[in-house]
N, C-alpha and C positions, 0 to 999 in steps of 0.2 A: 752385782758387778764386782769382779775380783780386782785386786790391786794391779795386776799386769795389764788388764784391759783399760783401767783408768790411766795408767802411764802411757799406753799406746795412743789413746785418744787425746791426751794432753800434748804429746809430742807431735801428733798430726796437726793439732790446732796451732802449735808453735810454728810449724812450717808455713801454714797458710797465713798466720798473722804477721810473720816476719817479712813477707814478700814486699808489701809497700814500703816498709822501713828500709829494706835492703836496696830496692831500686832508687829510692830517694837519697839514701846514703851514698851510693855509687855516683849519683848525679852530682851531689855536693862535692864528692871527691874530685871530679873533673874540674869543676869551676874553682875550687879552692886551691887545687894544685897549680892552677894557672895564675893565681893571685887575685881572684875575684871572689869575695865573700858573698854568699847567696842566702840571705834570710828568707827569700821568697819561695823556697821549695814547697812549703805548705800551700801557698796560693796557686802555684802552677799545678800541683796535684789536684787541688779543688776544681780549678777551671777545666782540667783534663777530664776529671770524673764527670762533671756536668756535661761538657760538650760531647764526650764519648757516649754517655747514656742517652742524651737527647738525640744524637744522630742515629744511634742504633734503634731507638724507638720509632723514629720517623722513616728510616730507610730499611728497617728490618734486616740489618746486617751487622754482625759483630765486627767484621773486618773494616767496614766503613766507619763504624764508631771508633775503633782503635786508631784508624788513620786520622780522623778529625781530632781525637784527643791529643795525639802526638803533635799535629800541626799547631793546635792552639797553645800547647805548652811551649813549643819552640818559639812561637810568636811572642809570648810573654818573656821568654828568656832573652830574645833579641831586644825587646823593650828595655829590659834590665841592662843589657850590654850597651844600648844606645845612651842610656842615662849615665852609666858608671864608667864606660870605656871611652866612648866618643866624646862625651861632654864632661868626663872626669867628676861626676857627681858622687855624693856620699853613697857608698854601696849598701850600707845598712838601711838608710832612709829609703832607697829605691826598692829594696827587698820588702820592707814593711809595707810600702805603698802598694806593691803587687798583692800582698796578702789581703789588705783591706779592699782593694778593687775587686779581687776574686770573690771574697766573702759576700760583698753586696751585689755584684753583677749576677752571680749564679742564682740567688734568690729572686731578684727582680725579673730576670729573663725566664726563670722557671715558672713563676706565677703568671707572667704575661703570655707565655706560649702554651702552657698546659693546664693552668687554673687548678693546681693541686697543692697549693700552699708552698710553692718553691720546689716541689718534687717533680721528678719525671715519671711518666707512666711505667708500671712494672714491665720488665723485659720478659718476653716469652723465651722458652728454652733455646730456640734457634737464634735468638737475637743477642745472646751472651755467650761467653766462653764457658763451656761445661767441663766437668771432670773427665780426665782421660785415664783409662785403665791400661797399664803397661802389659806387654806380652807375658803370658803365663800366670796371670793373677789367679785365675780359677784353679789352676793346677797346684800352685804353691801356697795358696791361702790356707789350706788345711794342715800344713806342716807346723808343728809346735814352734813357737817363738819366732822363727824366721818368717813364717807365713804371714802373721799379722803385721810384722814390721814392713815386709814388702808390699802387702796389700793396702795398708792404711797410711804408712808414713812415706814410702817411696812412690806409691801409685795412688791413683784417685784424685789427682790435682788437675787444675786447668793448665792450659799451655803456657800462660804467663808465669806460672810458678817455676816451671822448668827453664824458661827464658831468664828469669831473675837469677837463678843459681848458676846458670851457664855464663851469665854476664860477669861473674866474679873472676874466673880464670881469664876470660877475654879481656877484662879491664886490666888485670895484672900484666897480661901479655902486651897490651897497648902501651901501658905506662912504662914498662921496664924492658921491653924488647923491640920497640919500634922507634924510628927517628922522630915521629910525631910525639910520642910519649916523652922522649928525652928532651925535646924542645919545650914541651908543655911543663915539665918539671923545672926546667931551667928558667922559663919566663916567670914562674912563681917565686923563684929564689933570687934571680938577678936579671931583671928585664933589660937593664942597660947593656949587659954583655950580649944578650940575644940580639938586641938592636944593632950593636956594633958588628955582629956577624952578618948583617944584612937581612935579617928575618923580621917580619912585621910582628911586633908585639900585639898590636890591636887585633890583627887577623887571627893569631893564635888563640887569643882570649875569646874571640867571637866563636871560633870553632869549639872551644871547650864549653861555652854556654849552649851551643847547639846540641852537643852531647848531653848536657844537663837537661835540656828541654825534652829530648827524646826519652830519656830514662824517667823523668817525672811524668811525662805523658803516659808511659807504660804503667807507672804506679797508680796514677789516677784512674786509668781505664780498668785496672785490676780491681780497684775498690768498687766501682759502680757496675762493672760488667762481668765479674767473675766471683768475687767474694760476696757481692750483693747483686740484686736484680733490678737496679735502678739507682738514681741519685736521690739523696736526701740532704737537707740543709746541714752544712758544716760537717760532712761525713768524714773528712780527714781527721778531725778531733785532735789536732796538734801533732799528727804523725811526722810532719815535716820538721818540726822542732826536735822531736825525739831522734829523728834521723841525723840531725846536726849534732846532737849529743853523742849518738853512736859513732859518728865520724871522728869527733874529738877523742872519745874513749878508745877508738881503734888507731889513733895517731896517724890518720890519713893513709892507711894501708888497706888495699881491697880485701885481702883474706881476713885480716883482723876485723874489718867492717862487717863481714858476713857473720863472724862469731858474735860480735856485739849485737847485731840485729837479731840473731837467734836468741840471745840472752833476753833482750827486751821483749821479743815475741813470746818467749817462755813465761816471763813475768805477766804479760797480758793474758795468756792462756790460763795461767794459774789463778789469776784474779777472777776470771770468768768461772773456772771450775769450782772455786771456793765460795762463790756468792751464795749466801743462804745456808751454807754448810756449818753446823756447830763444830767448833774447834776445841780440843782438850784444854781444860783449865780456863778457857776464855769464853766459850759459849758461842752463840750466833753473832757474827760480825756484821755490822751494817753494810748494806750493799754499796753505799756511797764510798765507804773506806776502801772496799775491794776495788772499786772502779778507779780510785785515786792511787792505788798501790803502785802500778807501773811508773807513774810520774814521780811519786815520792822516791822510789828506789832508783830512778834515773838520777835524781839529784844526789842521793847518797853515794851511788857508785862514782859519779863524776867528782864528788868532793873528797872521797876517801880512798879510792882504789886506782885512780888513773895514773898517778905519778906525774912526772913532768912531761907535758905535751907541748911540743914546739911546732907551731904552725909554719907554713911557708913564709919566708922572710918578707916577701913583697906583698903578702896577702892584705887586701883592704886598702892598698895605697895606689891611687891612680898614677899611671906612668906618663911622665912628661918628657918628650923627646928632647935631648940636649942638642943645642944648635952650635 
């Protein structure tokens, strides 16, 4: 295998591995821009992955699985909103509680329903989202350099991959070119001014959390119904936390969030590629070190290269209406 083919395969893996991070990162962007910190991204992704795979296995439909995954994620997002917006509870505690509930519930229900150690049955090809070949792949694939790039990096991905990357310009447009986006950013900076203008702060934040639930639902469904063919215990592997790190690294901007998620996806793809491969002057690196590499480099990047990241001023602070 020549160097060019290795690079192409690594970049193709980067695209696939960055999708759940990107969807979760954009989900966190909506909630945090509205002033609600959401540590529970990982839990919502995990619940969506389980409910989506379980529904697809029972009803033999990827679309039903996707719908159930999104509904469950939105339901958990609304629970977070009920605790942190309506009752002004601690947003960090609420998010962590969602993560714990999801981690335990998915395993218990999986074992009770399917008797496979917390897993769901393997999904048949028709019950999951399969790869899509873009037009002209067969014709262009033989062209040097451009052919492999088009056939392996741009084409050959599931529908949810293209949805994730299209969500980036859509999110930018929503946040910076619509009235809803303007109000969403304002309520994260100065909710009192938004309230004075006669706009409901609570309803704006609830709508932001609904957007968060939809995107984390898509991320969870991608994990269990596109990247894999079923649900396994703790399959998110902390991706929700890495998405939050990417969000901070991107300084709460959608395009920067895409670049940050691609970077973390590349680190993950590189760690998979280098497992068991002898390195010059070092030799064979333990597989455990390569698996931990993306998480270690996440901390290094945040500590050394992020600069000053200023979150929304009202982030994490429950709003109390002045009388």
